[in-house]
N, C-alpha and C positions, 0 to 999 in steps of 0.2 A: 330416541334416547331410551335405553333399557332401564326400565324401573325395578326390574327384580334384583335382588341382592345377589352378589357372587357367591358360589358355594363356599363354605368355609374350608381352611385347610385342614388337611387330616392331621389328628393329633396322634402322635407315635407314643407308646408307653415309655415312661421314662424308669431308668434303673435307679438302684438305691445309691449308687456312687453320686448321680447328678443331684438327688434328693440331699445327700449328706454333704455336699461341699456348697451348696447354693446359699444357703442363709450366711454362714461365715465369710464366704467370698463377698457376697453384697454388702455385708456390715464393713468389712475392711475396705472394700473400694469406695462405699459411700463416705467413710471418715477420711480418705485420701483425696477425693474428687472435689468435696464441698469447698475446701479453701481455694483450690483452683479455679473452681467456676465462679466464686467470688470475686477473685483477682481478674478473671477473664472479663466478667461483667463490668468491673469497674474500670479497666483498661478500654473497653468497647465505648462506654460513656464518655470517659476523657478523650479518646480519639474522635468521637463524633463532635463533641463540644471544641476541641482544638481545630477540627476540620472546618466547622462553621464559622467560628470566630476569628480564626488566624490564617488557616492555610488556603482557603478559598479566596478571602480578600487579597491576601499577598500574591496568590496565583493570578487572579485578575489584574493586580497591579502591575506585577512582572509581564503579563502577556501585553497589556498596554504600552508598557515601556519598551519591551521587545519590538512590538508593531512600530512604535514611533522611531525606534532607533535604527532598526534593520529593514523594516518593509516599506514604510511611507517614503525614505529618501530614494529607495531604489525605484520605486513606483512612479515618483516625480521625475526621477532621472530618465527612466525609460519614456516616460510620456511627454516631457517637455524637452528633452535633450536629443536621445537616441533616435527616437522616431522622426522628428524633424530632420536631423542630420542623415539618417539613412534615406528618407525621402529625397533630401538634396543630392546626396551621393548617387542615388538611382536615376534621378533625372540628368545629373552630370555624366554619369557613365552612358546613359542613352544617348544623349547628345554627342559626346566626345568618341564613343566606341562603336555603338551600335549602328548609328547613322551613316559614319564613314565606311564602315565595313560592308553595309548594305549597298552603298553608292559604289564601292570598289567592286563588290560581286557582280552588281547589274551592270556596270558600264565598262569593266575591265575583265574580270575573270570569265563571265559568260561568254563575251566574244572570242577570247583568246582559247577557251575549252571548245568552242564551236570550230574554230580553225584547227585545232589539233585532232579533234574527232574526224574533220574532213581529210587530213593528211593521213590519219590511221585507216580511213576506210580506203583510200587510195592504195596505201602500201598492202592492206589485206587483199585488195583485188589482185595486185601483182602476184603476191605469194600464191594467191589460189590458182592463178593461171600457170605459175611455175610448177605447182604441185600437179595440177591436171595433165599438163603437156609433157613435162618431163620426169619427175619423181615418180609417179605412179606407173608409167610403163617401165621405166627401170625396174622398180620394186617387184612388178609382176613377173619380169624374167628372172630375177634372182630366186623369188619364191619357187618358181618351176624348176630351176636347176637343183636347188636344195631338196626338193620333193624327190626327184629323181635320185640323188646320192642317198636320200634316207630310206628309200625302198630297197636299195642294194645292200646297205648296212643292216637293215631289219631282217632280210633273208639270212644273211650271213650269221647274225646273233641268234636266230632262232635255231639253226643247225647246232650251233655251240652249246645253247641252252639244252636242247634235248639230250645231247651226249653227256654233258655233266649231271643232269637231273637223274639219268639212268644209273650212272656210276655212284652218286650219293645214295640212291635208293638201296642198290644191292650190297654196297660196301659198309654202309652206316645204319641206316633206318631199320632194315630187316633183322641184323644181327642185334642192334639194341633193343629192339621189341621183344625178340626171343629170350634175351637175357632179363628182361624186365618181368615177362609173363612167368617164367619157369624157375627163376632163382630169386630174384629181388623180392616179388610180391609174396611168396610163401614165407620167406624167412621174415619179412616185415610183420605178417599176420601173427606169426609164432610170437615174435618179440612184444607185440600189442597185447596179445592174449596174457603172456606172462606178467607184463607190466600192470595190466589191470587186475589180475588176482592178487599181486603183492600190494597194490594200493588198496583194493578192498579190504584185505586183512589187516593192514596197518590202520586204516580208517576205522574199522570195527573196534579195535584194540583201544585207540584213542578215544573213541566216542564212550565206550563203557568206562574206561578209566575216568575220563573228565565228568560223567554223569555220576559215578560212585563218589569221587573225591571232591567235587564242586558244587553240582546241581542239587544233589539230595540234601546236602548239609545246609546249602543256602535256602533251599525251600522249607526245611524244618525251622531254620532260624526265622525266616519270614512268617511262617504260619503259627508257631508257638511262642515267639517272643516279640517281633516287630509289630506284628498286627495287633495284639492285645494292647501293647503299650501305646501304639498310635491312636486306637480307640479311646483309651484312657485320656490321653493327651487331647483328642478333639473334644471330648467332653469338657475337660477342664477349660480349654480355650474357649468354648461356646458359652460355658457358664460365666468366664471371665468377661467376655464381650457383652453378653446380656446384662451382667451386673455394671458394667461400665455404662451402657446405655441407660439403664435405669436409673443409676447414681448420677448421671449428668442431667437427666430430666429433673429428678427431685432436688438435685442441688441448684438448678435453675429456679425452681419455685422458692427454695430457701433463699437464694441470692435476692430474688424479687421482693420477697417479705423484708429482708434485711435492708434492701434499698428504701423500700417504702418507709419502714420505721426511722431510718436515718433522715430521709426527706422530711418527715412529719415532725421529728426532732429538732431538725435545722429550722423548720418553719416556725415551730412554738419558741425555740430559744432566740432566734435572731429576726425572721420575717416579720413575725406578728408584732414583737415590741417596736420595731422600727415603723412598721405601718401605723400602729396605735401612736408612737411619737410624733410622726409626720401629720396624721389626721388631728390630733387633740393638741398639739403643740405648735408645731411649725406653720400648720396653715393659718390658725388665727394670728400668730406674730406676723405671718406674711401679709395677712390682709390688712392689719393694722398699719404695717410699714407702708403697704401700698397706699391706703386711704389717706394717711395722716403725714407721710413724708415724701414718697415718691410723686404722688399726683400733684401737691402743691409745689413740689421743686419743679416738676415739668411744666406747670402752668406758668410758673414765674420765668423758667427758661424760654417758654414761647413769647411771652410778653416782652422779654428782653429782646428776643430775635425779632419781634415785629417792630420794636423801637429803633433798633439798630438798621433794619431795612428801610424804614421810612427815613431815617436820618441820611442813610447813604443814598436814597432816590432823590431826596431835596437837594443834598450836596452835588449830585450828578447833574441834576436839572439846573442848579446855579452855575456849574461850571461850563455847562453846554451855551446857556444864554450869554455868559461873559465871553466865550469864545466867539459866538455870532455877532455880537456887538462890536468886539474888536476887529473881525473880518470887514464888517460894514463900515467902520471908521476908517480903515486903511485901503479897501478896495472899492468902496461904494456899494450902492445897492445892485443886486444881480439882475441881469436882463431876462425880462419874461420869456418863456420859450414860445417860438414860432409856432402857429397854427398850421397843420399839415392836413390837406384834403386827401383822405384815405379812400374816396369813393371812387368807381370805375368811371372811365369816360363816357359821354352821352353818346357821341357820333360812332357811325362805323368805321371802325379802323382795322388795320392789320392784326391779327391775332398774335399776341406776344406771351412772354412767360407771366406777364401781370394781369392778363385778360383771361376770360372763361367764357365757353359757349355751353355749359351744361344747361338742363332744364331749369335748374333753380336759380342760376346767377346770370344768365344771358340777358341782354337789353331787350 
């Protein structure tokens, strides 16, 4: 970590124009920016309050409703309907399509293909014998015959080509070369030199005309008019931008002070009196109501509830006893349950589901 301070930015000397327009511009911009900054800070506070109290809970509720309406039914449909149906269809397709096709391939198509391959090998052997014993000798004879005819035609063609080439060279090529070397080339060089001279002269005239009529006036306009005006406008724009930044920062402090003053005034006018009323009036009144009204009423309600529950329990016991007496008079006393011996047998018997031979329970 570099503990040295960075070098300060170079300070350039300011002109009288910047010093003259700085203070008025900053005053005007400050007067215009302060209301905007106060309104902006108020909107920010209102937006944060609205976001925390309304938009975020509503968004969470809408998100939960959206999941409950659009996501969870599709997830349940996929998980409990489509996946089991897909697995069932996959198993059914395997049983109805894959297994029969595999059996057809193994027991039908493979033997049939082996037979076709054996027949094709036999046909190939016959065709190979026909090619080696019949077609190849005939082809060699035809090739030798064609080679002899070709040699004769090549000799005749070579003679004709030599005669035609000699005639073309002496009747066309040599006269055309002489015409190009002694007539066309000198005339073309003269025309090219003349065209170059004309183009150079015309270009020089157009260059100086354009420079005098367009370039020099444009350069003078840029150097003596546009550049000074641009520098002045740049100074004004820089000062306005600096003034806007300074006014925005100062307006923020003013807005913060105004907000604190309004908050303090709101606390003094509304919050503190309400807090005093709650602490000095409503709290003692609530304690009195709780101690002398609510608690006795709650005790009386609990006592009444206990009495009602005891009466209901007594009535329920009476009804149950009367029902048991009526059943006993009509049906008689119920038979006692028969005793069942749940211990394991003593003697050695065949092991069944009811016996055990573990170390803890064996005889």
